[in-house]
C-alpha positions as CSV (number, residue, x, y, z in Angstrom):
1,M,106.2,43.9,190.4
2,N,107.7,47.2,189.6
3,S,110.7,47.6,187.2
4,L,113.3,48.1,190.0
5,S,112.1,44.8,191.8
6,F,112.2,43.0,188.5
7,R,115.8,44.1,187.8
8,K,116.8,43.0,191.3
9,V,115.2,39.6,190.8
10,A,116.7,39.3,187.3
11,A,120.2,40.3,188.6
12,G,119.8,37.7,191.4
13,V,118.9,34.9,189.0
14,V,121.8,35.9,186.7
15,A,124.2,35.9,189.6
16,F,122.8,32.5,190.9
17,L,123.3,30.9,187.5
18,G,126.8,32.4,187.2
19,L,126.0,34.4,184.1
20,S,127.6,37.7,183.3
21,T,125.7,40.7,184.6
22,I,127.1,42.7,181.7
23,M,124.2,41.5,179.5
24,V,121.7,42.7,182.1
25,E,123.4,46.1,182.1
26,A,123.1,46.3,178.3
27,Q,119.4,45.5,178.4
28,S,118.8,48.2,181.0
29,T,120.6,50.8,178.9
30,G,118.5,49.9,175.9
31,L,121.2,48.4,173.6
32,P,121.0,44.8,172.4
33,A,122.5,42.4,174.9
34,P,124.9,40.7,172.3
35,I,126.9,44.0,172.2
36,S,128.0,43.6,175.8
37,A,129.1,40.0,175.3
38,D,131.0,40.8,172.1
39,V,132.8,44.1,172.7
40,L,132.2,45.9,176.0
41,G,133.8,43.7,178.6
42,D,133.4,45.5,181.9
43,K,132.4,48.8,180.3
44,T,128.8,50.1,180.0
45,L,127.6,52.6,177.4
46,T,125.4,55.6,178.3
47,R,123.1,57.4,175.8
48,R,124.8,60.7,175.2
49,G,122.5,62.3,172.6
50,E,119.8,61.6,170.1
51,A,118.2,63.1,167.0
52,V,115.7,62.4,164.3
53,M,116.9,62.0,160.7
54,R,114.5,63.4,158.1
55,F,114.7,63.3,154.3
56,F,112.5,65.8,152.5
57,G,110.4,66.1,155.6
58,L,109.9,62.4,156.1
59,K,111.1,60.8,159.3
60,V,113.6,58.1,158.3
61,Y,114.9,57.1,161.7
62,D,115.7,58.0,165.3
63,I,119.4,57.9,166.1
64,R,121.2,57.6,169.4
65,L,124.9,57.9,170.4
66,W,126.1,55.6,173.2
67,T,129.5,56.2,174.8
68,P,131.4,55.1,177.9
69,D,132.5,58.7,178.7
70,R,131.5,62.2,178.1
71,P,132.3,63.8,175.8
72,H,132.4,61.3,172.9
73,R,135.9,60.1,172.0
74,E,136.8,58.3,168.7
75,D,139.4,56.3,170.5
76,E,136.9,54.5,172.7
77,V,134.2,51.9,171.8
78,F,130.9,53.7,171.0
79,A,127.6,52.7,169.3
80,L,125.1,54.4,167.1
81,E,121.6,53.0,167.3
82,L,119.1,53.6,164.5
83,I,115.4,52.9,165.0
84,Y,113.8,53.0,161.5
85,D,110.5,54.7,160.8
86,L,110.5,53.7,157.1
87,G,111.1,50.4,155.4
88,L,114.3,50.4,153.4
89,K,116.2,47.9,151.4
90,G,119.7,47.1,152.7
91,A,121.2,47.9,149.3
92,E,119.6,51.4,149.5
93,I,121.1,51.9,152.9
94,A,124.5,50.8,151.6
95,K,124.3,53.1,148.5
96,R,123.3,56.1,150.6
97,S,126.0,55.4,153.2
98,A,128.7,55.4,150.4
99,E,127.3,58.7,149.1
100,E,127.6,60.3,152.5
101,M,131.2,58.9,153.0
102,R,132.1,60.6,149.7
103,K,130.6,63.9,151.0
104,I,132.8,63.8,154.1
105,G,136.0,63.4,152.0
106,Y,136.4,59.7,151.1
107,T,137.0,59.9,147.4
108,D,138.9,56.7,146.5
109,E,136.3,55.3,144.1
110,A,137.7,51.8,144.2
111,K,137.5,51.8,148.0
112,L,134.0,53.2,148.0
113,K,132.9,50.5,145.6
114,R,134.4,47.8,147.8
115,W,132.8,49.3,150.9
116,T,129.4,49.5,149.1
117,E,129.6,45.9,148.2
118,I,130.4,44.9,151.8
119,M,127.6,47.1,153.2
120,T,125.2,45.6,150.7
121,K,126.0,42.1,152.0
122,V,125.9,43.3,155.7
123,F,122.9,45.6,155.9
124,P,119.5,43.8,156.0
125,D,116.3,45.2,154.7
126,V,114.5,47.1,157.4
127,K,110.9,47.8,158.2
128,Q,109.3,50.4,160.5
129,G,110.3,49.7,164.1
130,D,113.5,47.7,163.2
131,T,116.7,48.6,165.1
132,L,120.2,48.5,163.7
133,V,123.2,49.3,165.9
134,G,126.7,50.0,164.6
135,V,129.6,49.6,167.1
136,S,133.0,51.2,166.5
137,V,135.9,49.2,167.9
138,P,138.6,51.8,167.4
139,G,141.6,50.7,165.4
140,K,140.0,47.4,164.6
141,E,136.5,47.3,163.0
142,A,132.8,48.2,162.8
143,R,130.3,45.7,164.2
144,F,126.7,45.6,163.3
145,Y,123.7,44.2,165.3
146,S,120.0,44.0,165.0
147,R,117.9,44.1,168.2
148,E,118.2,40.3,168.5
149,K,121.6,39.4,167.2
150,F,125.1,40.1,165.8
151,I,124.9,40.6,162.0
152,A,128.5,41.1,160.9
153,A,131.9,42.7,161.5
154,V,133.8,44.8,158.9
155,P,137.5,44.4,160.0
156,D,138.7,47.6,158.4
157,P,139.5,50.6,160.7
158,E,139.3,53.1,157.8
159,F,135.8,51.8,156.9
160,A,134.7,52.2,160.5
161,K,136.0,55.8,160.6
162,A,134.3,56.6,157.4
163,F,131.0,54.9,158.3
164,F,130.6,56.6,161.7
165,G,131.8,59.8,160.2
166,I,128.6,60.0,158.2
167,W,127.0,61.3,161.5
168,L,130.0,62.3,163.7
169,S,132.5,63.9,161.3
170,E,132.7,67.7,161.4
171,K,132.1,67.4,157.6
172,T,128.8,65.6,158.0
173,S,126.0,66.7,155.7
174,E,123.8,66.9,158.9
175,P,125.6,69.2,161.3
176,R,122.6,69.9,163.5
177,L,122.0,66.1,163.9
178,R,125.7,65.7,164.8
179,E,125.4,68.4,167.5
180,R,122.4,66.7,169.0
181,L,124.1,63.3,169.0
182,L,127.1,64.9,170.8
183,G,124.8,66.2,173.5
184,G,124.0,69.7,172.2
185,K,120.5,71.1,171.8
């Protein structure tokens, strides 16, 4: 059975059972199905850009930006998907994220400390091949998922803006990566 036939059969089974087709749409786009059930409603996200993050020449992860519209808009739900090439401790990811937030202009040390503590609790250790997805729900929160499940939400709009700004802010330490995520070459 080819993939198109499989999708038709799967959609038919889902419709027959009365389940939401939104989850099928998320699987066909490549994002974890729980994201659709939690935050997308009737929207779908499309991959807009992708890049490779390297640190001293080592590939750390592939990163993809998923948005409902082109170009990317901060006032709409969007997702960043990271597929890790290296194993990292969740605490290391949290610490590095806070350092990058500082570089883009978040300098309130008390707030950065609190955010680091939150990220240390939220971010799991990852190994090669693991996927983590962050979803920005504008004005509300950042939500985090593995390939299989919802991990946690951080109900702080300023944290969400700072976190996603690591890659998408004009002040990012990786401007070429940002350009590729936003659909540039």
